LOSE-176728 format. One record per residue: residue in three letters; x, y, z of N, C-alpha, C in turn. Coordinates in pm, whole numbers, plus 32768, in hexadecimal, padded with zeros to 4 digits. Each point is the difference from the previous one (the first is absolute). Layout:
! LOSE-176728
<r><doza>ALA</doza><n_east>X</n_east><n_north>Y</n_north><n_up>Z</n_up><ca_east>X</ca_east><ca_north>Y</ca_north><ca_up>Z</ca_up><c_east>X</c_east><c_north>Y</c_north><c_up>Z</c_up></r>
...
***
This chain:
! LOSE-176728
<r><doza>MET</doza><n_east>8056</n_east><n_north>7F90</n_north><n_up>8018</n_up><ca_east>7F90</ca_east><ca_north>8077</ca_north><ca_up>7FD7</ca_up><c_east>8066</c_east><c_north>8057</c_north><c_up>8004</c_up></r>
<r><doza>HIS</doza><n_east>8074</n_east><n_north>8008</n_north><n_up>8069</n_up><ca_east>805B</ca_east><ca_north>807B</ca_north><ca_up>7FF3</ca_up><c_east>8037</c_east><c_north>8027</c_north><c_up>7F85</c_up></r>
<r><doza>ARG</doza><n_east>8012</n_east><n_north>7FAC</n_north><n_up>7FA4</n_up><ca_east>803D</ca_east><ca_north>8009</ca_north><ca_up>7F79</ca_up><c_east>7F91</c_east><c_north>8042</c_north><c_up>7FA9</c_up></r>
<r><doza>THR</doza><n_east>7F8B</n_east><n_north>7FCF</n_north><n_up>8001</n_up><ca_east>7F8B</ca_east><ca_north>8042</ca_north><ca_up>7FB6</ca_up><c_east>7FFD</c_east><c_north>808B</c_north><c_up>8026</c_up></r>
<r><doza>GLU</doza><n_east>8016</n_east><n_north>8030</n_north><n_up>8085</n_up><ca_east>7FE0</ca_east><ca_north>80A8</ca_north><ca_up>8022</ca_up><c_east>808A</c_east><c_north>802F</c_north><c_up>7FDE</c_up></r>
<r><doza>ASP</doza><n_east>807A</n_east><n_north>7FDE</n_north><n_up>7FF3</n_up><ca_east>8048</ca_east><ca_north>803E</ca_north><ca_up>7FB7</ca_up><c_east>8018</c_east><c_north>800D</c_north><c_up>7F73</c_up></r>
<r><doza>VAL</doza><n_east>7FC6</n_east><n_north>7FA4</n_north><n_up>7FBB</n_up><ca_east>7FF4</ca_east><ca_north>8016</ca_north><ca_up>7F69</ca_up><c_east>7FA0</c_east><c_north>8074</c_north><c_up>7FF3</c_up></r>
<r><doza>VAL</doza><n_east>7F7A</n_east><n_north>800A</n_north><n_up>8048</n_up><ca_east>7FA0</ca_east><ca_north>8051</ca_north><ca_up>8002</ca_up><c_east>8042</c_east><c_north>8082</c_north><c_up>800D</c_up></r>
<r><doza>ALA</doza><n_east>8041</n_east><n_north>803F</n_north><n_up>805E</n_up><ca_east>803C</ca_east><ca_north>805D</ca_north><ca_up>8057</ca_up><c_east>8048</c_east><c_north>802A</c_north><c_up>7F8A</c_up></r>
<r><doza>ARG</doza><n_east>805B</n_east><n_north>7FBA</n_north><n_up>7FC2</n_up><ca_east>8049</ca_east><ca_north>8012</ca_north><ca_up>7F80</ca_up><c_east>7FD0</c_east><c_north>8049</c_north><c_up>7F68</c_up></r>
<r><doza>ALA</doza><n_east>7F7B</n_east><n_north>7FA3</n_north><n_up>8008</n_up><ca_east>7FB8</ca_east><ca_north>8054</ca_north><ca_up>7F8C</ca_up><c_east>7FB2</c_east><c_north>8065</c_north><c_up>8019</c_up></r>
<r><doza>LEU</doza><n_east>7FE6</n_east><n_north>8013</n_north><n_up>8080</n_up><ca_east>7FC5</ca_east><ca_north>8089</ca_north><ca_up>8008</ca_up><c_east>8053</c_east><c_north>8078</c_north><c_up>8004</c_up></r>
<r><doza>ALA</doza><n_east>807D</n_east><n_north>7FC8</n_north><n_up>8024</n_up><ca_east>805A</ca_east><ca_north>807D</ca_north><ca_up>8009</ca_up><c_east>8053</c_east><c_north>800B</c_north><c_up>7F6A</c_up></r>
<r><doza>VAL</doza><n_east>8006</n_east><n_north>7FB8</n_north><n_up>7F92</n_up><ca_east>7FFA</ca_east><ca_north>8013</ca_north><ca_up>7F6C</ca_up><c_east>7F9A</c_east><c_north>804E</c_north><c_up>7FD7</c_up></r>
<r><doza>VAL</doza><n_east>7F9B</n_east><n_north>7FD7</n_north><n_up>8007</n_up><ca_east>7F86</ca_east><ca_north>804A</ca_north><ca_up>7FDB</ca_up><c_east>7FFD</c_east><c_north>807C</c_north><c_up>8046</c_up></r>
<r><doza>ALA</doza><n_east>8019</n_east><n_north>8032</n_north><n_up>8079</n_up><ca_east>8018</ca_east><ca_north>8083</ca_north><ca_up>8036</ca_up><c_east>8078</c_east><c_north>8042</c_north><c_up>7FB9</c_up></r>
<r><doza>ALA</doza><n_east>805D</n_east><n_north>7FBA</n_north><n_up>7FE2</n_up><ca_east>806F</ca_east><ca_north>804D</ca_north><ca_up>7FB5</ca_up><c_east>7FE0</c_east><c_north>8021</c_north><c_up>7F7C</c_up></r>
<r><doza>SER</doza><n_east>7FB5</n_east><n_north>7FB1</n_north><n_up>7F9F</n_up><ca_east>7FDA</ca_east><ca_north>8013</ca_north><ca_up>7F9B</ca_up><c_east>7FAD</c_east><c_north>8068</c_north><c_up>7FFD</c_up></r>
<r><doza>LYS</doza><n_east>7FB2</n_east><n_north>7FF8</n_north><n_up>8045</n_up><ca_east>7F85</ca_east><ca_north>8097</ca_north><ca_up>8009</ca_up><c_east>8055</c_east><c_north>8076</c_north><c_up>8038</c_up></r>
<r><doza>ALA</doza><n_east>8070</n_east><n_north>7FF3</n_north><n_up>804B</n_up><ca_east>8032</ca_east><ca_north>809D</ca_north><ca_up>8017</ca_up><c_east>8057</c_east><c_north>8007</c_north><c_up>7F83</c_up></r>
<r><doza>LEU</doza><n_east>805C</n_east><n_north>7FB0</n_north><n_up>7FCD</n_up><ca_east>8048</ca_east><ca_north>8029</ca_north><ca_up>7F74</ca_up><c_east>7F89</c_east><c_north>8039</c_north><c_up>7F7F</c_up></r>
<r><doza>ARG</doza><n_east>7F9A</n_east><n_north>7FC2</n_north><n_up>7FEF</n_up><ca_east>7F91</ca_east><ca_north>8020</ca_north><ca_up>7F94</ca_up><c_east>7FBF</c_east><c_north>80A9</c_north><c_up>8061</c_up></r>
<r><doza>GLU</doza><n_east>7FEB</n_east><n_north>7FF6</n_north><n_up>8062</n_up><ca_east>7FDC</ca_east><ca_north>809E</ca_north><ca_up>801B</ca_up><c_east>8070</c_east><c_north>8068</c_north><c_up>7FE1</c_up></r>
<r><doza>ARG</doza><n_east>8076</n_east><n_north>7FC2</n_north><n_up>802A</n_up><ca_east>8075</ca_east><ca_north>8072</ca_north><ca_up>7FF3</ca_up><c_east>8009</c_east><c_north>8029</c_north><c_up>7F5C</c_up></r>
<r><doza>GLN</doza><n_east>7FED</n_east><n_north>7F8A</n_north><n_up>7FBF</n_up><ca_east>8013</ca_east><ca_north>8031</ca_north><ca_up>7F5D</ca_up><c_east>7F86</c_east><c_north>804E</c_north><c_up>7FCE</c_up></r>
<r><doza>ASP</doza><n_east>7F8C</n_east><n_north>7FF6</n_north><n_up>8051</n_up><ca_east>7F96</ca_east><ca_north>8026</ca_north><ca_up>7FB7</ca_up><c_east>7FEF</c_east><c_north>80A4</c_north><c_up>8029</c_up></r>
<r><doza>ARG</doza><n_east>805A</n_east><n_north>8016</n_north><n_up>8094</n_up><ca_east>801E</ca_east><ca_north>8094</ca_north><ca_up>803B</ca_up><c_east>805D</c_east><c_north>8041</c_north><c_up>7F9C</c_up></r>
<r><doza>GLU</doza><n_east>806E</n_east><n_north>7FC0</n_north><n_up>7FDD</n_up><ca_east>807B</ca_east><ca_north>8035</ca_north><ca_up>7F90</ca_up><c_east>7FB3</c_east><c_north>7FF1</c_north><c_up>7F9C</c_up></r>
<r><doza>ARG</doza><n_east>7FBC</n_east><n_north>7FCD</n_north><n_up>7FAD</n_up><ca_east>7FD3</ca_east><ca_north>800C</ca_north><ca_up>7F8A</ca_up><c_east>7F90</c_east><c_north>8056</c_north><c_up>7FF6</c_up></r>
<r><doza>ARG</doza><n_east>7FC5</n_east><n_north>801F</n_north><n_up>8052</n_up><ca_east>7FA1</ca_east><ca_north>808F</ca_north><ca_up>801D</ca_up><c_east>8038</c_east><c_north>808C</c_north><c_up>7FF3</c_up></r>
<r><doza>GLU</doza><n_east>806D</n_east><n_north>7FF3</n_north><n_up>8065</n_up><ca_east>8063</ca_east><ca_north>8080</ca_north><ca_up>8002</ca_up><c_east>8035</c_east><c_north>801A</c_north><c_up>7FA6</c_up></r>
<r><doza>ILE</doza><n_east>8042</n_east><n_north>7F7A</n_north><n_up>7F9A</n_up><ca_east>8043</ca_east><ca_north>8027</ca_north><ca_up>7F9D</ca_up><c_east>7F94</c_east><c_north>8051</c_north><c_up>7F88</c_up></r>
<r><doza>TYR</doza><n_east>7F90</n_east><n_north>7F98</n_north><n_up>7FCC</n_up><ca_east>7FC2</ca_east><ca_north>804A</ca_north><ca_up>7FAA</ca_up><c_east>7FBA</c_east><c_north>808A</c_north><c_up>8038</c_up></r>
<r><doza>GLY</doza><n_east>7FE8</n_east><n_north>8005</n_north><n_up>8074</n_up><ca_east>7FC5</ca_east><ca_north>809F</ca_north><ca_up>8025</ca_up><c_east>8069</c_east><c_north>8060</c_north><c_up>7FE8</c_up></r>
<r><doza>ARG</doza><n_east>809B</n_east><n_north>7FE2</n_north><n_up>8006</n_up><ca_east>805C</ca_east><ca_north>806F</ca_north><ca_up>7FBA</ca_up><c_east>7FFF</c_east><c_north>7FE9</c_north><c_up>7F69</c_up></r>
<r><doza>ILE</doza><n_east>7FEB</n_east><n_north>7FAE</n_north><n_up>7FBB</n_up><ca_east>7FF2</ca_east><ca_north>7FF2</ca_north><ca_up>7F7C</ca_up><c_east>7F89</c_east><c_north>806E</c_north><c_up>7FC0</c_up></r>
<r><doza>GLU</doza><n_east>7F7C</n_east><n_north>7FC7</n_north><n_up>806B</n_up><ca_east>7F95</ca_east><ca_north>806F</ca_north><ca_up>7FDE</ca_up><c_east>7FFC</c_east><c_north>808C</c_north><c_up>8001</c_up></r>
<r><doza>LEU</doza><n_east>8065</n_east><n_north>800B</n_north><n_up>8072</n_up><ca_east>801F</ca_east><ca_north>80A7</ca_north><ca_up>8031</ca_up><c_east>803F</c_east><c_north>802F</c_north><c_up>7F78</c_up></r>
<r><doza>ALA</doza><n_east>8054</n_east><n_north>7FB4</n_north><n_up>7FDE</n_up><ca_east>806B</ca_east><ca_north>8058</ca_north><ca_up>7F78</ca_up><c_east>7FB7</c_east><c_north>7FF8</c_north><c_up>7FB0</c_up></r>
<r><doza>THR</doza><n_east>7FA8</n_east><n_north>7FA7</n_north><n_up>7FB6</n_up><ca_east>7FA4</ca_east><ca_north>8002</ca_north><ca_up>7F91</ca_up><c_east>7FB0</c_east><c_north>80A1</c_north><c_up>801E</c_up></r>
<r><doza>LEU</doza><n_east>7FD5</n_east><n_north>7FF1</n_north><n_up>8063</n_up><ca_east>7F7E</ca_east><ca_north>8071</ca_north><ca_up>8007</ca_up><c_east>8052</c_east><c_north>8095</c_north><c_up>801F</c_up></r>
<r><doza>ARG</doza><n_east>808B</n_east><n_north>8020</n_north><n_up>7FEF</n_up><ca_east>803B</ca_east><ca_north>8078</ca_north><ca_up>800A</ca_up><c_east>8054</c_east><c_north>802F</c_north><c_up>7F84</c_up></r>
<r><doza>LYS</doza><n_east>7FA8</n_east><n_north>7FEC</n_north><n_up>7FA1</n_up><ca_east>8044</ca_east><ca_north>802C</ca_north><ca_up>7F72</ca_up><c_east>7FDA</c_east><c_north>8094</c_north><c_up>8000</c_up></r>
<r><doza>PRO</doza><n_east>806E</n_east><n_north>803C</n_north><n_up>7FDC</n_up><ca_east>800C</ca_east><ca_north>8086</ca_north><ca_up>7FD2</ca_up><c_east>7FC5</c_east><c_north>8056</c_north><c_up>7FAE</c_up></r>
<r><doza>ASN</doza><n_east>7FAD</n_east><n_north>8076</n_north><n_up>7FF0</n_up><ca_east>7FB9</ca_east><ca_north>8021</ca_north><ca_up>7FCD</ca_up><c_east>8051</c_east><c_north>8056</c_north><c_up>7FA2</c_up></r>
<r><doza>LEU</doza><n_east>8032</n_east><n_north>7FF0</n_north><n_up>7F79</n_up><ca_east>8056</ca_east><ca_north>8052</ca_north><ca_up>7FD0</ca_up><c_east>7F96</c_east><c_north>802D</c_north><c_up>7F5D</c_up></r>
<r><doza>PRO</doza><n_east>801E</n_east><n_north>8072</n_north><n_up>7FF6</n_up><ca_east>7FBF</ca_east><ca_north>8002</ca_north><ca_up>7F81</ca_up><c_east>801C</c_east><c_north>7FFD</c_north><c_up>7F96</c_up></r>
<r><doza>LYS</doza><n_east>7FE3</n_east><n_north>7FEC</n_north><n_up>7F89</n_up><ca_east>8032</ca_east><ca_north>7FC3</ca_north><ca_up>7F84</ca_up><c_east>8072</c_east><c_north>8055</c_north><c_up>7FCD</c_up></r>
<r><doza>GLY</doza><n_east>8070</n_east><n_north>8004</n_north><n_up>7FC1</n_up><ca_east>8065</ca_east><ca_north>803E</ca_north><ca_up>7FCE</ca_up><c_east>804A</c_east><c_north>804C</c_north><c_up>804E</c_up></r>
<r><doza>THR</doza><n_east>7FF3</n_east><n_north>7FCA</n_north><n_up>809A</n_up><ca_east>8069</ca_east><ca_north>8033</ca_north><ca_up>8062</ca_up><c_east>8079</c_east><c_north>7FAC</c_north><c_up>8014</c_up></r>
<r><doza>GLN</doza><n_east>805F</n_east><n_north>8038</n_north><n_up>800A</n_up><ca_east>807F</ca_east><ca_north>7FC9</ca_north><ca_up>7FF5</ca_up><c_east>805F</c_east><c_north>8020</c_north><c_up>8087</c_up></r>
<r><doza>LEU</doza><n_east>8013</n_east><n_north>7F7F</n_north><n_up>803C</n_up><ca_east>802B</ca_east><ca_north>801D</ca_north><ca_up>8099</ca_up><c_east>80C2</c_east><c_north>7FFC</c_north><c_up>7FEA</c_up></r>
<r><doza>PRO</doza><n_east>8011</n_east><n_north>8050</n_north><n_up>806C</n_up><ca_east>807F</ca_east><ca_north>800B</ca_north><ca_up>7FF5</ca_up><c_east>8072</c_east><c_north>7F9D</c_north><c_up>8019</c_up></r>
<r><doza>LEU</doza><n_east>8053</n_east><n_north>8000</n_north><n_up>7FCD</n_up><ca_east>8074</ca_east><ca_north>7F92</ca_north><ca_up>8002</ca_up><c_east>807C</c_east><c_north>801A</c_north><c_up>8054</c_up></r>
<r><doza>ASN</doza><n_east>7FEF</n_east><n_north>7FFB</n_north><n_up>8066</n_up><ca_east>8077</ca_east><ca_north>8030</ca_north><ca_up>8044</ca_up><c_east>8095</c_east><c_north>7F8D</c_north><c_up>8028</c_up></r>
<r><doza>LEU</doza><n_east>8065</n_east><n_north>801F</n_north><n_up>7FA5</n_up><ca_east>805E</ca_east><ca_north>7F94</ca_north><ca_up>7FEE</ca_up><c_east>8069</c_east><c_north>8025</c_north><c_up>804F</c_up></r>
<r><doza>GLN</doza><n_east>8017</n_east><n_north>8058</n_north><n_up>8079</n_up><ca_east>804C</ca_east><ca_north>8018</ca_north><ca_up>8059</ca_up><c_east>8036</c_east><c_north>7FC9</c_north><c_up>8053</c_up></r>
***
């Protein structure tokens, strides 16, 4: 009976570790895609025919 309890305990530990890893990856994915989304929303509004300065110093 003791062996069965050990197996169950290890299985539950693996499930908990897998869930924690999945949640961490989901959180990182949301953070990364949130930054990408913010970068695509901030497009500069330049009228056509405007030439930007090129500082090569």
